[in-house]
Backbone bond lengths (Angstrom), bond angles and torsions (degrees), N, CA, C in turn:
res aa  C-N    CA-C-N  psi(-1)  N-CA   C-N-CA  omega(-1)  CA-C   N-CA-C  phi
1 X - - - 1.417 - - 1.572 105.84 -
2 X 1.260 114.02 138.80 1.462 121.22 -178.96 1.553 110.33 -81.56
3 X 1.264 115.95 144.83 1.494 118.65 175.57 1.513 114.74 -73.03
4 X 1.267 120.50 163.54 1.481 123.00 -175.52 1.504 111.20 -56.59
5 X 1.368 114.00 -32.48 1.571 114.13 -178.50 1.515 111.35 -65.62
6 X 1.442 111.82 -42.80 1.470 117.53 178.26 1.432 112.22 -64.01
7 X 1.269 123.78 -39.37 1.452 134.51 -179.05 1.502 103.49 -60.49
8 X 1.312 117.66 -51.22 1.436 119.90 -177.10 1.547 113.10 -66.15
9 X 1.325 117.90 -37.12 1.448 121.66 179.84 1.575 107.83 -67.04
10 X 1.393 118.21 -40.65 1.439 116.76 179.06 1.506 111.53 -68.69
11 X 1.403 118.77 -37.61 1.314 122.70 175.31 1.536 114.56 -57.96
12 X 1.359 117.31 -43.80 1.393 123.09 176.96 1.603 111.82 -65.49
13 X 1.326 113.71 -36.43 1.511 113.06 177.24 1.455 113.98 -73.62
14 X 1.375 116.81 -32.04 1.485 119.27 173.28 1.456 109.29 -65.11
15 X 1.349 122.85 -43.36 1.445 118.53 -178.80 1.509 112.18 -65.69
16 X 1.357 117.57 -40.00 1.445 123.93 177.75 1.554 109.53 -61.04
17 X 1.365 118.56 -42.45 1.431 121.54 178.07 1.477 112.20 -64.86
18 X 1.394 117.58 -41.20 1.407 121.84 177.58 1.551 112.09 -57.94
19 X 1.377 113.37 -45.77 1.509 119.18 -178.63 1.483 109.27 -62.05
20 X 1.372 116.58 -41.61 1.477 122.44 -177.60 1.492 106.88 -64.51
21 X 1.338 114.88 -44.13 1.491 120.64 -175.01 1.584 106.56 -58.53
22 X 1.402 114.74 -51.85 1.521 115.20 179.07 1.460 114.45 -56.85
23 X 1.374 117.20 -44.13 1.505 118.90 173.27 1.551 112.14 -54.65
24 X 1.255 118.53 -46.78 1.451 123.89 177.17 1.519 109.69 -55.91
25 X 1.413 121.82 -48.08 1.335 120.73 177.65 1.532 115.30 -59.00
26 X 1.399 113.98 -37.41 1.417 117.93 -178.01 1.538 107.73 -66.95
27 X 1.290 115.01 -42.31 1.425 120.13 179.22 1.541 112.03 -59.24
28 X 1.280 112.07 -47.26 1.539 116.98 176.96 1.447 110.35 -58.14
29 X 1.345 119.41 -43.21 1.453 119.81 179.18 1.571 112.98 -63.61
30 X 1.282 113.85 -41.85 1.528 112.63 -178.25 1.560 113.56 -78.10
31 X 1.378 115.99 -19.82 1.422 118.22 170.74 1.540 110.49 -73.29
32 X 1.263 113.93 -36.81 1.540 113.33 175.71 1.461 112.04 -62.13
33 X 1.371 117.69 -44.21 1.521 126.25 178.29 1.530 108.30 -59.96
34 X 1.379 117.36 -48.59 1.412 121.03 177.56 1.543 111.47 -57.08
35 X 1.260 116.13 -41.25 1.373 123.22 -172.57 1.623 108.75 -67.46
36 X 1.373 111.93 -45.97 1.480 118.64 178.57 1.519 111.45 -61.16
37 X 1.379 118.58 -51.24 1.464 117.41 173.64 1.480 116.81 -60.71
38 X 1.300 116.06 -35.28 1.541 117.94 175.97 1.469 112.41 -62.73
39 X 1.316 116.31 -40.19 1.463 118.26 179.56 1.481 110.84 -71.04
40 X 1.378 118.69 -38.41 1.466 120.20 175.34 1.447 109.70 -62.97
41 X 1.351 121.65 -42.45 1.452 124.32 179.20 1.501 109.57 -60.76
42 X 1.214 117.08 -46.45 1.539 122.33 -178.86 1.567 109.92 -55.48
43 X 1.398 114.08 -52.74 1.408 122.71 -172.32 1.503 115.25 -93.77
44 X 1.255 118.01 52.26 1.437 121.59 175.14 1.464 119.58 108.00
45 X 1.359 116.42 23.44 1.449 118.39 -177.58 1.391 112.82 -74.88
46 X 1.398 110.16 -177.50 1.480 115.70 177.01 1.481 110.14 -138.88
47 X 1.249 122.06 -159.25 1.409 126.70 178.92 1.557 112.07 -52.89
48 X 1.299 110.98 -54.38 1.485 123.05 -175.79 1.553 108.53 -55.84
49 X 1.413 113.65 -47.59 1.429 119.16 -176.98 1.509 112.01 -63.55
50 X 1.329 113.28 -33.92 1.375 120.87 -179.69 1.524 113.62 -67.99
51 X 1.365 111.78 -42.82 1.427 119.67 175.83 1.478 109.81 -63.00
52 X 1.265 117.68 -47.58 1.477 124.71 177.94 1.460 111.44 -54.13
53 X 1.309 117.12 -51.55 1.521 123.02 178.23 1.518 111.25 -56.03
54 X 1.309 119.82 -48.49 1.366 121.09 179.19 1.508 117.03 -63.37
55 X 1.335 114.24 -37.16 1.467 123.67 177.28 1.534 109.63 -65.30
56 X 1.406 118.17 -46.75 1.428 120.61 -178.19 1.580 106.70 -67.79
57 X 1.277 119.21 -37.54 1.454 119.33 -179.84 1.520 112.55 -58.71
58 X 1.447 111.06 -43.45 1.389 117.80 -179.00 1.539 110.71 -64.06
59 X 1.425 117.90 -41.87 1.349 120.70 173.51 1.520 113.57 -58.63
60 X 1.331 120.75 -46.07 1.318 128.73 -178.60 1.589 107.22 -62.93
61 X 1.175 120.64 -35.06 1.533 126.27 179.05 1.502 102.41 -68.09
62 X 1.369 121.77 -52.03 1.471 120.00 -178.77 1.556 112.75 -58.86
63 X 1.295 116.12 -43.34 1.525 123.63 177.70 1.547 108.56 -57.08
64 X 1.255 112.55 -45.63 1.480 115.11 -175.18 1.621 110.68 -67.16
65 X 1.364 112.08 -34.70 1.456 114.00 -178.20 1.533 106.83 -72.63
66 X 1.365 118.58 -38.27 1.501 119.36 172.98 1.470 112.91 -60.01
67 X 1.347 120.31 -38.83 1.445 124.90 -178.40 1.660 105.68 -66.93
68 X 1.329 113.75 -43.94 1.440 115.68 177.33 1.599 112.70 -54.51
69 X 1.370 112.13 -49.96 1.390 117.08 179.71 1.481 113.38 -59.04
70 X 1.297 118.50 -43.94 1.460 124.91 179.78 1.511 110.97 -69.87
71 X 1.322 123.72 -35.63 1.360 125.09 172.52 1.524 110.67 -61.18
72 X 1.373 114.39 -47.56 1.437 117.63 176.72 1.554 117.87 -54.36
73 X 1.308 112.94 -38.71 1.531 119.34 175.52 1.453 105.50 -66.92
74 X 1.309 121.62 -49.98 1.469 122.22 -179.88 1.382 114.39 -50.67
75 X 1.400 117.42 -46.07 1.440 125.98 172.33 1.510 111.79 -49.13
76 X 1.356 119.50 -53.05 1.372 124.99 178.67 1.547 113.31 -56.47
77 X 1.343 116.64 -44.83 1.484 122.42 177.23 1.520 109.53 -65.94
78 X 1.295 118.96 -40.73 1.493 118.22 -179.54 1.513 114.06 -65.41
79 X 1.387 114.08 -28.39 1.528 117.68 172.95 1.422 111.35 -66.27
80 X 1.302 123.40 -21.97 1.439 125.20 -178.70 1.568 110.39 -82.74
81 X 1.274 118.57 -19.11 1.446 124.49 -176.01 1.635 108.48 -91.69
82 X 1.193 114.30 118.25 1.465 119.72 -179.88 1.561 110.88 -119.20
83 X 1.321 113.37 82.22 1.563 116.18 178.28 1.524 106.39 -123.42
84 X 1.357 112.39 134.91 1.443 120.01 176.50 1.589 108.82 -62.06
85 X 1.403 110.56 132.61 1.402 112.24 176.09 1.562 105.45 107.13
86 X 1.328 116.79 -37.00 1.422 126.18 -178.04 1.565 110.82 -90.58
87 X 1.308 116.18 -27.74 1.448 120.82 -176.22 1.520 111.29 -56.40
88 X 1.286 119.52 -48.79 1.441 125.83 -173.48 1.560 110.01 -61.29
89 X 1.355 114.03 -49.14 1.437 120.32 -175.91 1.451 107.82 -70.57
90 X 1.243 122.14 -35.03 1.549 128.38 -178.13 1.513 106.17 -66.76
91 X 1.374 113.83 -46.91 1.474 120.65 177.77 1.518 115.04 -53.73
92 X 1.337 110.78 -44.78 1.419 120.16 -179.39 1.544 111.09 -66.51
93 X 1.369 116.51 -37.57 1.440 119.94 -177.27 1.499 105.14 -74.23
94 X 1.328 120.37 -36.99 1.470 118.56 -177.98 1.497 110.50 -64.60
95 X 1.340 119.94 -36.48 1.420 120.84 176.42 1.510 110.46 -62.74
96 X 1.353 113.19 -49.08 1.454 119.74 179.24 1.545 111.32 -56.45
97 X 1.284 120.37 -46.31 1.408 122.86 -178.88 1.446 114.80 -66.71
98 X 1.390 115.18 -31.60 1.572 116.15 174.24 1.504 110.49 -59.63
99 X 1.308 122.46 -35.81 1.395 124.74 -176.59 1.453 114.90 -99.00
100 X 1.341 119.45 -5.49 1.454 124.22 -172.71 1.478 111.89 -52.06
101 X 1.364 118.15 -56.50 1.500 120.55 -175.23 1.503 110.91 -108.23
102 X 1.342 119.94 15.72 1.349 123.07 -171.84 1.677 108.33 -59.09
103 X 1.293 111.26 117.81 1.564 115.21 179.70 1.425 113.96 67.67
104 X 1.277 124.87 -3.21 1.468 128.53 -168.53 1.518 110.78 -85.07
105 X 1.302 120.95 -40.79 1.458 122.27 -176.00 1.645 114.28 -55.26
106 X 1.231 115.21 -34.96 1.520 124.98 179.57 1.522 107.44 -62.97
107 X 1.391 117.38 -35.85 1.426 119.44 -175.11 1.555 119.13 -91.71
108 X 1.333 112.86 0.91 1.442 117.72 -168.99 1.540 110.44 -64.09
109 X 1.236 117.51 -26.66 1.521 118.72 179.41 1.468 114.77 -69.18
110 X 1.213 119.26 -5.03 1.555 121.83 175.33 1.433 109.45 -91.43
111 X 1.292 118.12 121.37 1.457 126.44 177.99 1.523 111.97 -46.40
112 X 1.369 115.90 -42.00 1.378 114.37 -175.17 1.622 115.75 -71.51
113 X 1.272 109.98 -13.38 1.541 113.95 172.56 1.545 117.86 -85.65
114 X 1.296 116.01 -11.22 1.440 119.07 -174.08 1.570 113.36 -69.10
115 X 1.256 117.51 -34.97 1.508 120.65 172.20 1.502 113.98 -63.36
116 X 1.309 120.84 -41.86 1.359 129.79 176.60 1.535 108.96 -60.50
117 X 1.387 111.17 -47.68 1.453 113.17 178.36 1.464 114.83 -62.61
118 X 1.307 117.06 -39.83 1.506 126.59 179.06 1.543 107.26 -56.99
119 X 1.466 115.12 -43.59 1.455 113.85 -176.58 1.438 109.69 -76.51
120 X 1.374 124.58 -24.73 1.399 126.09 -178.89 1.602 107.20 -73.71
121 X 1.271 113.43 -44.78 1.547 119.76 177.29 1.554 108.22 -57.49
122 X 1.324 120.07 -48.27 1.402 123.93 -178.96 1.531 111.83 -56.53
123 X 1.351 110.97 -44.53 1.485 117.10 178.46 1.511 112.68 -63.98
124 X 1.321 118.52 -43.77 1.459 122.51 175.48 1.467 109.80 -65.99
125 X 1.308 128.97 -28.45 1.420 128.48 173.29 1.512 108.80 -67.23
126 X 1.273 116.29 -44.09 1.519 121.69 -173.98 1.534 102.60 -64.10
127 X 1.356 121.43 -53.12 1.435 123.74 -175.31 1.453 112.36 -62.36
128 X 1.296 119.57 -40.75 1.467 126.13 -177.00 1.595 107.25 -66.34
129 X 1.356 117.03 -42.07 1.408 116.52 177.08 1.546 114.23 -70.33
130 X 1.253 116.13 -34.29 1.522 120.69 176.29 1.506 107.71 -61.49
131 X 1.382 117.50 -45.60 1.423 122.20 179.39 1.565 113.55 -63.04
132 X 1.301 113.70 -41.22 1.491 117.29 -179.39 1.498 108.69 -68.33
133 X 1.379 121.95 -34.18 1.346 120.57 177.75 1.498 113.11 -63.50
134 X 1.400 116.20 -40.59 1.391 121.42 175.99 1.520 116.35 -65.40
135 X 1.371 111.54 -39.42 1.417 117.08 179.67 1.538 112.21 -64.48
136 X 1.329 114.15 -36.22 1.556 116.44 -178.33 1.494 107.62 -69.99
137 X 1.216 125.02 -17.51 1.488 128.01 178.76 1.611 105.99 -68.78
138 X 1.268 117.65 -30.72 1.467 121.23 -176.55 1.507 114.64 -94.60
139 X 1.332 119.37 -1.42 1.359 118.04 178.48 1.508 116.26 -94.44
């Protein structure tokens, strides 16, 4: 049985992971919208579609910055949890998160980068969910 300190650390990590996951879902949604408007703009858009594309891309950028901040906090909370069996997975995730957005935010306004961003967000969602499942086993 874990002591109350360990239970509190796991709880805090789960909460941080849930927040990061929600931010990632919002980023995924905004990237999908940006992609749709970007494609519409490329294949016969007009002034309105161009404005919508840029608006959605700015929203996607903001959401990705939020996700980056929340993933960083999740990393911090994961470092506080020391449970056998979780350490290896957490270590792998921490390495992944360190490189997740590295240099990417600045390029998000390019249509060609949206698909890569969508792939990275989907991978971050998968890894975050996997970690949350493991964390819940310790609470």
